[in-house]
C-alpha positions in Angstrom: 0.1 36.6 0.6 0.8 35.6 4.2 3.4 32.9 4.5 2.5 29.4 5.8 4.6 29.9 8.9 2.8 33.2 9.6 -0.5 31.5 9.4 0.8 28.8 11.7 1.9 31.4 14.3 -1.5 33.0 14.2 -3.2 29.7 14.6 -1.1 28.8 17.7 -1.9 32.2 19.2 -5.6 31.9 18.5 -5.8 28.4 19.9 -3.3 28.9 22.7 -1.0 26.2 21.4 2.7 26.0 21.9 4.7 26.7 18.7 6.6 23.7 17.5 10.0 24.8 16.2 10.2 21.8 13.9 6.8 22.5 12.3 7.8 26.2 11.9 11.0 25.3 10.2 9.3 22.9 7.7 6.6 25.4 7.0 9.2 28.0 6.1 10.9 25.6 3.8 7.6 24.4 2.2 6.3 28.0 1.9 8.9 28.9 -0.6 6.7 27.4 -3.3 3.6 29.4 -4.3 1.4 26.4 -4.9 1.2 22.6 -4.9 3.2 22.5 -1.7 4.3 19.2 -0.2 4.7 19.4 3.6 6.8 16.7 5.3 6.6 16.5 9.1 8.0 13.0 9.5 8.8 12.1 13.1 11.7 9.8 12.3 14.2 12.3 10.9 17.6 11.7 12.4 18.6 15.4 12.2 15.4 16.5 14.0 15.6 14.4 17.1 12.7 14.8 19.6 10.5 16.3 16.9 7.7 13.8 17.0 4.3 15.6 16.7 1.6 15.3 19.3 -2.1 15.7 19.0 -1.8 19.3 19.9 0.7 19.8 17.1 -1.6 18.0 14.7 -4.4 20.4 15.6 -2.2 23.4 14.8 -1.1 21.9 11.5 -4.7 21.0 10.5 -6.0 24.5 11.3 -3.1 26.0 9.4 -4.0 24.0 6.3 -7.7 24.8 6.7 -6.8 28.5 6.5 -4.3 28.2 3.7 -5.0 25.9 0.8 -1.6 25.6 -0.8 -0.6 22.2 0.7 -1.3 19.3 -1.6 0.6 16.5 0.2 1.0 16.1 4.0 3.4 13.5 5.5 2.8 13.0 9.3 4.3 9.5 9.5 6.2 8.3 12.6 4.7 10.7 15.0 2.6 10.4 18.2 -0.8 11.2 16.8 -3.6 9.3 18.4 -7.4 9.3 17.9 -7.6 12.9 19.2 -5.3 14.1 16.5 -7.1 11.9 13.9 -10.3 13.8 14.8 -8.6 17.0 13.7 -7.4 15.4 10.6 -10.9 14.2 9.8 -12.2 17.7 10.1 -9.4 18.9 7.7 -10.3 16.2 5.2 -13.9 17.2 5.4 -13.3 20.9 4.7 -10.0 21.1 2.8 -10.4 21.0 -1.0 -6.7 21.0 -1.7 -5.1 18.1 0.0 -4.5 15.1 -2.3 -2.0 12.9 -0.3 -2.0 12.1 3.4 0.5 9.8 5.0 -0.3 8.8 8.6 2.0 5.7 8.7 3.1 4.5 12.2 1.2 6.7 14.5 -1.1 5.7 17.4 -4.4 6.0 15.6 -6.9 3.3 16.6 -10.5 2.4 15.7 -12.2 5.6 16.7 -9.8 7.8 14.8 -10.1 5.6 11.7 -13.9 5.8 11.9 -13.8 9.6 11.9 -11.4 9.6 9.0 -13.5 7.2 7.1 -16.7 9.2 7.6 -14.9 12.4 6.4 -14.0 10.5 3.2 -17.6 9.6 2.3 -18.0 13.0 0.7 -14.4 14.1 0.0 -13.7 14.6 -3.6 -10.0 15.6 -3.6 -7.9 13.1 -1.5 -6.3 10.6 -3.8 -3.8 8.8 -1.6 -4.1 7.7 2.1 -1.5 5.7 4.0 -2.6 4.2 7.4 0.2 1.6 7.7 1.1 0.5 11.2 -1.9 2.1 13.0 -3.7 -0.6 15.0 -7.2 0.3 13.9 -8.4 -3.3 14.1 -11.5 -4.8 12.7 -13.8 -1.9 13.6 -11.6 0.7 12.0 -11.0 -1.5 8.9 -14.8 -2.0 8.5 -15.4 1.7 8.4 -12.7 2.4 5.9 -13.9 -0.5 3.7 -17.4 0.7 3.8 -16.2 4.2 2.8 -15.0 2.7 -0.5 -18.6 2.0 -1.4 -19.4 5.7 -1.7 -16.0 7.4 -2.3 -15.1 7.7 -6.0 -11.9 9.8 -5.7 -9.4 7.8 -3.6 -6.9 6.0 -5.8 -4.3 4.5 -3.4 -5.0 3.0 0.0 -2.4 1.4 2.3 -3.8 -0.6 5.2 -0.8 -2.9 5.8 0.0 -3.9 9.4 -3.3 -2.4 10.7 -4.5 -5.5 12.6 -7.2 -6.1 10.0 -9.0 -9.5 10.4 -11.1 -11.8 8.2 -14.3 -9.8 8.4 -12.7 -6.4 7.4 -10.7 -8.0 4.6 -13.8 -9.6 3.1 -15.6 -6.2 3.4 -12.8 -4.6 1.5 -13.1 -7.3 -1.2 -16.9 -6.7 -1.5 -16.5 -3.0 -1.6 -14.0 -3.3 -4.5 -16.4 -5.2 -6.6 -18.2 -1.9 -7.3 -15.5 0.7 -6.7 -13.9 2.0 -9.9 -11.5 4.6 -8.6 -9.1 2.7 -6.4 -6.0 1.5 -8.4 -3.8 0.4 -5.5 -4.5 -1.3 -2.2 -2.2 -2.8 0.4 -3.7 -5.1 2.9 -0.5 -6.9 3.9 0.1 -8.5 7.4 -3.5 -8.9 8.7 -4.4 -10.9 11.8 -5.8 -14.1 10.3 -6.5 -17.2 12.4 -8.5 -19.3 10.0 -6.8 -21.8 7.6 -9.7 -21.7 5.2 -8.3 -18.8 3.2 -11.7 -17.1 3.0 -10.1 -13.7 2.4 -8.1 -15.0 -0.6 -11.3 -16.5 -2.1 -13.2 -13.3 -1.7 -10.3 -11.3 -3.2 -10.3 -13.7 -6.2 -14.1 -13.2 -6.7 -13.5 -9.4 -6.6 -10.7 -9.6 -9.2 -13.1 -11.4 -11.6 -15.3 -8.3 -11.8 -13.0 -5.4 -10.9 -11.2 -3.9 -13.9 -9.7 -0.8 -12.4 -7.3 -2.2 -9.7 -3.7 -2.1 -10.9 -1.8 -2.9 -7.8 -2.5 -5.5 -5.0 -0.3 -6.2 -2.0 -1.1 -9.4 0.0 2.1 -10.3 1.8 1.9 -12.3 5.1 -1.6 -13.7 4.4 -0.6 -17.3 5.1 -1.6 -18.0 1.4 -1.1 -21.5 0.2 -0.9 -23.0 -3.3 -4.6 -23.6 -3.1 -5.4 -20.0 -2.4 -3.0 -18.8 -5.1 -4.8 -21.1 -7.6 -8.0 -19.3 -6.8 -6.3 -15.9 -7.5 -4.7 -17.1 -10.7 -8.0 -18.5 -12.0 -9.6 -15.0 -11.4 -6.7 -13.2 -13.0 -7.1 -15.2 -16.2 -9.9 -12.8 -17.2 -8.5 -9.7 -15.5 -6.8 -7.2 -17.7 -6.0 -4.4 -15.2 -3.8 -5.8 -12.5 -0.1 -5.0 -13.2 1.5 -5.4 -9.8 1.0 -8.5 -7.6 2.8 -8.7 -4.2 2.7 -12.1 -2.6 5.8 -11.9 -0.3 6.1 -14.0 2.8 3.3 -16.5 2.2 3.3 -20.3 2.0 3.7 -20.7 -1.7 5.6 -23.7 -3.0 6.5 -25.1 -6.5 2.8 -25.9 -7.2 1.8 -22.3 -6.6 4.6 -21.2 -9.0 3.1 -23.6 -11.5 -0.3 -21.9 -11.2 1.5 -18.5 -11.7 3.3 -19.9 -14.8 -0.1 -20.9 -16.3 -1.3 -17.4 -15.6 1.7 -15.8 -17.3 1.1 -18.0 -20.4 -2.3 -16.4 -20.9 -2.2 -13.0 -19.2 -0.2 -10.3 -20.9 -1.1 -7.5 -18.3 0.9 -8.5 -15.2 4.2 -6.6 -15.2 5.5 -6.9 -11.6 5.4 -10.1 -9.5 6.9 -10.3 -6.0 7.3 -13.9 -4.6 10.0 -13.0 -2.1 10.3 -15.2 1.0 8.2 -18.1 -0.2 9.5 -21.6 -1.1 9.1 -22.3 -4.8 12.5 -24.0 -5.0 14.1 -25.2 -8.3 11.0 -26.7 -9.8 9.0 -23.5 -9.2 11.7 -21.4 -10.8 11.8 -23.6 -13.8 8.0 -23.4 -14.2 8.2 -19.6 -14.1 11.2 -19.5 -16.5 9.4 -21.6 -19.1 6.4 -19.1 -19.0 8.6 -16.0 -19.1 10.3 -17.1 -22.4 7.0 -16.8 -24.2 7.0 -13.8 -26.5 3.7 -12.3 -25.3 4.6 -12.3 -21.6 5.0 -8.6 -20.5 6.5 -9.3 -17.1 9.1 -6.5 -16.4 10.1 -7.3 -12.8 10.3 -10.6 -10.9 11.5 -11.1 -7.3 12.1 -14.6 -6.0 14.4 -13.7 -3.1 14.8 -16.3 -0.4 12.9 -19.1 -2.1 15.5 -21.9 -1.7 16.3 -21.9 -5.4 19.7 -23.3 -6.4 21.7 -23.9 -9.6 19.0 -25.6 -11.7 16.3 -23.0 -11.1 18.6 -19.9 -11.3 20.3 -21.1 -14.6 16.8 -21.7 -16.1 15.8 -18.2 -15.0 19.0 -16.7 -16.6 18.1 -18.3 -19.9 14.6 -16.9 -19.7 15.9 -13.4 -19.0 18.0 -13.6 -22.2 15.0 -14.7 -24.2 12.6 -12.1 -22.9 13.3 -8.4 -23.8 10.6 -7.1 -21.4 12.1 -8.6 -18.2 14.6 -6.0 -17.0 14.6 -6.5 -13.2 15.1 -9.8 -11.4 15.9 -10.2 -7.7 17.5 -13.5 -6.6 19.2 -12.5 -3.3 18.9 -15.1 -0.5 19.0 -18.2 -2.8 21.9 -20.6 -3.3 24.2 -18.8 -5.6 26.7 -21.4 -6.7 29.4 -21.3 -9.3 27.4 -22.2 -12.5 24.9 -19.4 -11.6 27.6 -16.8 -11.3 29.4 -17.5 -14.6 
């Protein structure tokens, strides 16, 4: 069988593209495996300075993978791939039946590129994981990817954090997920929201009432308040699929922690809760601690980093840890660690 690097060399010759030495090296390394190849072409490798891939490089890589179906995972993060390169990737997704994981984090893909990728996913039956983090696709690109979820039944993990999503696209994601039964993880952190009405949180809560396949939800930097969190908690009372809830960097205070405590008293599904960089303070930590001590609570990991919690809250949490055999990971960095806590 012809090696991956030989295929790449032939592609560059046929398409009159310049050979990229970094791509050639990584293809040689990846090609040592006969099948289920993972190809990493990250542009931020310290030992491969100046190796960021361009649209032309992306074209060569895509054509190589179209001709050789051994690659299952492709990492193109931190490169200089724009919409032009995204068009080639969309064609690859449309025709390649082997690729299962695609990481496009921190490139220069915008709305048009996201639209083409979304359209290629309407009929794709193999790609399971897509990471678009940091590409400024905006509302238009977000709408196309959200609409794709209404017909795609294969994708399991989707990362759309820091993509300049707005209220309309987030609501469309929530609506799409009311019927989608394949997606188990979605990250919509750090959107661009200008309304204080928390419409996106309300629609997400409505989705969680009927979606019983989503296991992981990331909503950091949503400007979520205690009121919005209460809506989420009410929905999660009847949800028995969500295991990981990420609420970092919101506007949650002790009252929000109280709503979460009520949820933990009745929900035995949630296993990981991240409240880092909120402001639950001692009262909020005590509320959570009281709920954690209950025998049926299955929480395995809790992060309350940088929440202005001091001795009273942290001591209460330490007692809860001792009483709960399931809770094995607790993160408290950034709070006020005084002497009684450290004993």
